[in-house]
C-alpha positions in Angstrom: -13.0 -186.4 -72.7 -13.1 -187.5 -76.3 -12.8 -191.3 -77.0 -11.2 -192.6 -80.4 -12.0 -195.9 -81.1 -9.3 -197.0 -83.0 -8.2 -199.9 -85.3 -4.5 -200.5 -85.8 -2.7 -199.4 -89.2 -5.7 -197.4 -90.0 -7.2 -194.2 -90.7 -7.8 -193.5 -87.3 -4.2 -192.8 -87.1 -4.5 -189.7 -88.3 -7.2 -188.5 -85.6 -4.7 -189.4 -83.2 -2.4 -187.0 -84.5 -4.5 -184.5 -84.9 -5.3 -184.1 -81.5 -1.7 -184.1 -80.4 -1.4 -181.3 -82.2 -4.4 -179.2 -81.2 -3.3 -180.3 -77.5 -6.4 -181.7 -77.3 -6.8 -184.5 -74.7 -8.6 -187.6 -75.6 -8.7 -191.6 -74.7 -8.2 -194.7 -77.0 -10.1 -197.2 -77.3 -8.1 -199.8 -79.1 -9.3 -202.5 -81.8 -7.2 -205.0 -83.7 -7.8 -206.3 -87.6 -8.4 -209.7 -88.2 -5.1 -211.5 -89.1 -6.6 -213.2 -91.7 -8.9 -210.6 -93.3 -8.0 -207.8 -92.2 -11.0 -206.6 -91.6 -12.3 -204.3 -88.7 -13.6 -206.3 -86.0 -17.5 -206.8 -85.4 -17.2 -205.1 -82.1 -17.2 -201.5 -83.6 -20.4 -202.0 -85.3 -21.8 -201.5 -81.4 -19.7 -197.6 -82.1 -21.0 -197.1 -85.7 -23.6 -199.4 -88.0 -20.9 -199.5 -90.5 -18.5 -201.3 -87.7 -15.3 -199.2 -89.2 -12.7 -196.4 -87.6 -12.0 -194.0 -86.9 -15.1 -193.1 -85.0 -14.9 -190.5 -82.4 -17.2 -189.5 -79.9 -16.7 -186.2 -78.4 -17.6 -185.0 -74.7 -20.7 -184.1 -75.2 -22.1 -187.2 -76.8 -21.3 -186.7 -80.6 -20.7 -189.5 -82.6 -18.4 -189.1 -85.8 -17.1 -191.5 -88.4 -15.1 -190.5 -91.9 -12.2 -188.8 -91.5 -12.2 -186.0 -93.1 -15.2 -185.0 -91.8 -14.1 -186.1 -88.1 -10.8 -183.9 -89.0 -13.2 -180.8 -89.9 -15.3 -180.9 -86.9 -12.6 -181.0 -84.3 -10.2 -178.6 -86.3 -13.4 -175.7 -86.2 -14.7 -176.7 -82.7 -10.5 -176.9 -81.1 -8.5 -175.1 -83.1 -8.8 -171.7 -82.0 -7.6 -171.2 -86.0 -4.7 -173.3 -85.6 -4.6 -175.8 -88.4 -7.0 -174.4 -91.1 -6.5 -171.1 -92.7 -8.7 -167.7 -92.5 -12.3 -168.6 -93.9 -12.5 -167.2 -97.8 -8.6 -166.9 -98.0 -7.3 -168.5 -101.2 -5.6 -170.7 -99.0 -9.0 -171.9 -97.7 -10.3 -173.5 -100.6 -6.7 -175.4 -101.0 -7.6 -176.4 -97.9 -10.6 -177.5 -98.6 -10.1 -179.6 -101.2 -7.2 -181.5 -99.9 -9.0 -182.6 -96.9 -11.9 -184.4 -100.0 -9.1 -185.1 -102.3 -7.4 -187.7 -99.8 -10.1 -189.8 -99.9 -12.3 -189.2 -102.6 -9.4 -189.4 -105.4 -6.1 -190.7 -104.0 -7.2 -193.8 -102.1 -9.5 -195.3 -104.4 -6.2 -196.6 -106.8 -4.4 -197.3 -103.6 -7.2 -199.4 -102.5 -7.8 -201.1 -106.3 -3.7 -201.9 -106.2 -3.6 -203.3 -102.7 -6.9 -205.4 -103.8 -5.2 -206.7 -106.7 -1.6 -207.3 -105.3 -3.6 -209.5 -102.8 -5.5 -211.5 -105.9 -2.1 -212.3 -107.4 -1.1 -214.0 -104.1 -4.7 -215.4 -103.1 -5.0 -219.1 -102.4 -6.7 -221.0 -105.2 -7.2 -223.7 -107.3 -3.5 -224.6 -109.6 -5.7 -224.3 -112.6 -7.0 -220.8 -111.3 -3.6 -219.4 -110.5 -2.6 -218.3 -113.7 -6.2 -216.9 -114.9 -6.0 -214.7 -111.5 -2.7 -213.7 -111.7 -3.4 -212.5 -115.6 -6.3 -210.7 -114.8 -5.2 -209.2 -112.1 -1.9 -207.7 -114.1 -3.7 -206.4 -116.8 -5.7 -204.6 -114.7 -2.9 -203.2 -112.6 -1.1 -202.4 -116.2 -4.0 -201.0 -118.0 -5.7 -198.7 -115.5 -4.5 -198.8 -112.2 -0.9 -197.8 -112.7 -1.4 -195.5 -115.3 -3.8 -193.5 -112.8 -1.3 -193.9 -109.6 1.2 -192.2 -111.8 -1.2 -189.4 -112.5 -2.2 -189.0 -109.4 1.4 -188.9 -107.8 2.6 -187.1 -110.6 -0.2 -184.3 -109.7 0.9 -184.0 -105.8 4.4 -183.8 -106.8 3.3 -180.8 -108.7 1.1 -179.1 -106.4 3.6 -179.2 -103.6 5.8 -177.1 -105.6 3.3 -174.3 -105.0 4.2 -174.2 -101.4 5.9 -176.1 -98.3 2.1 -177.8 -97.6 -0.6 -179.2 -99.3 -3.0 -176.0 -98.6 -0.1 -173.8 -98.8 2.8 -172.7 -96.6 1.4 -173.7 -93.0 0.7 -177.0 -91.9 -3.0 -177.5 -91.9 -5.4 -180.4 -90.9 -5.5 -181.1 -94.8 -1.8 -182.4 -94.4 -3.0 -184.8 -91.7 -5.9 -185.8 -94.2 -3.5 -186.7 -96.8 -0.9 -188.4 -94.9 -2.3 -191.8 -95.2 -2.5 -191.6 -99.0 1.0 -190.3 -99.2 2.2 -193.3 -96.3 0.5 -195.8 -99.2 2.0 -194.5 -101.9 5.1 -195.1 -100.4 4.4 -198.8 -98.7 2.7 -199.6 -102.2 1.9 -197.2 -104.4 5.5 -196.7 -106.7 6.4 -193.6 -104.5 10.2 -193.4 -104.4 12.8 -191.0 -104.9 11.9 -189.9 -107.8 9.4 -187.5 -106.5 11.8 -186.0 -104.1 9.0 -183.2 -103.0 6.3 -185.7 -101.8 9.4 -187.7 -100.0 10.8 -184.4 -98.3 6.9 -183.9 -97.3 7.0 -187.3 -95.7 10.2 -186.7 -93.5 9.2 -183.5 -92.4 5.7 -185.0 -91.4 7.5 -187.7 -89.7 9.8 -185.5 -87.7 6.8 -183.8 -86.3 6.5 -184.1 -82.4 2.6 -184.8 -82.4 3.0 -187.1 -85.1 5.4 -188.8 -83.2 3.5 -189.0 -80.4 0.1 -190.2 -82.0 2.6 -193.2 -83.4 3.8 -193.7 -80.0 0.0 -194.0 -78.3 -1.5 -195.5 -81.0 0.8 -198.2 -81.5 3.2 -200.0 -84.3 2.2 -198.3 -87.6 3.0 -200.9 -90.4 2.4 -198.4 -93.1 5.6 -196.4 -92.2 7.3 -199.7 -93.0 
């Protein structure tokens, strides 16, 4: 059976969702973030040297890391033509693009936003606080904010070409993109001004497999 090494409130939620969509049996080994640092526990390094989640071990002993690679591999192995467009089709090109765009382009500015928000709130000597807040705010105003707007506008426009990111059919690319869109809703400025992205979130949150994955994986604070 497939084993998912699942960290709370992390990208591994997407792996659970994919497996639910595929109807593929799996077991979960759960890990909790450090409540102060929010980092994964050191015990994950026993599974993969980077000590990050998600990590999946297949029934034949293959260890997989990186959520995009995991989703692509599991879909190829167990999809039987589901959740991916036919090879060589125009939608297949879009599908592969969004599988890579999610982490390669969409997540970096969202991660920077999270880091600089934390810098503003971090404990430090009183004389350093105004300097740190000023630097953080300037970085967000000059670079991070405009980057987030550019990406959100791009995603909103692309969803105008079809109901889902890779076309009119739901695919694993939508599962991969979900974390970025949910992160944008939680902390990146995504709101009702971009109705296609908001409708996309409503559609994925209503999918039975999504709900089952959240039930099995535990509370998912990015939904707040």
